[in-house]
LOKELUM-890522 format. One record per residue (C-alpha): residue in three letters; x, y, z. Coordinates in steps of 0.25 Angstrom, whole numbers, plus 5000, padded with zeros to 4 digits. Layout:
BEGIN
ALAXYZ...
***
This chain:
BEGIN
MET500050005000SER500650144996GLU500750255006THR499550324999GLU498650204999ALA498950185014LYS498650335017ILE497250315009GLU497050185017SER497250265030LEU496350375026VAL495150305020GLN494550205029ASP493350145021TRP493350105007VAL492250054998TYR492349954986LEU491750004972PRO490649894972ASP490149934986ILE490050074981SER489250034969GLU488349954978ARG488150064988TRP487750164977GLY486950064969VAL487850084956LEU488649994948VAL490149984952THR490550034938GLU489950164942VAL490750174955ARG492050134947GLN491650244937MET491650344948VAL493050304952LYS493450314937ASP492850454936HIS493550494949LYS492350524957LEU492750424967ILE494150374971ALA494350224972VAL495650154978ARG496150014975ARG496349954989GLY496249824997PRO496849684993ASN496049684980ARG496349824976SER494949854974LEU494449994972GLN493850054984VAL493250194987PRO493350275001ALA492050245007ALA491950395011PHE491750424996ILE490450364995ASP489050375002ASP487750294999HIS487450384987GLY488750404980LEU489950484982VAL490150574994LYS489650714989HIS490850804983LEU491850684983ALA491850674968GLY492050824966THR493150824977LEU493850714970THR493850784957VAL494450914963LEU495550834969ARG495850754957ASP495850884949GLY496950924959ARG497750804955PHE497550724967THR497650574966ASP496650484972ALA497550454984GLU497750604987ILE496250624986LEU495950514995GLU496950555005TRP496450705005LEU494950655006PHE495250565018THR496250655026GLU495750725038ASP495650885036PRO495450955049SER494951075042LEU493751005036PRO493650935046GLY493850785042SER494350735029PRO493850785015ILE493050655013GLN492350675026ALA491950815022LEU491450765009CYS490550655016GLU490050775025ASN489650855013ARG490750955015GLY491250935000THR491351084997GLU492451105007VAL493150975003LYS493151014988ARG493651154991ARG494851094998ALA495050994987GLN495051104977ALA496051184985MET496951064986SER496851044971LEU497351184967
***
């Protein structure tokens, strides 16, 4: 395991397999895979089978956490890698308070996207 992978593993506690997401949302697994391909969702290969998994905090019962896709777009436009995005989203920020992903889950997306834009300049 690389240092980056270890860092992400320490930050992200809960993961969900793509088929489980499709079942939860009532959509085909190909639709979830397309979201990963379209960069609306980040999936990481992990575990002994190196299967694609998504941080559980990214989804709710109805779809993606509000403002997540837009935040991912802003960070990718700023040339952040998926690993850097995951690290930023899951790292505690006392000024928020909490982590950016917690803020997104609490519908505080405007502040998270503002910070993402500032970082991407």
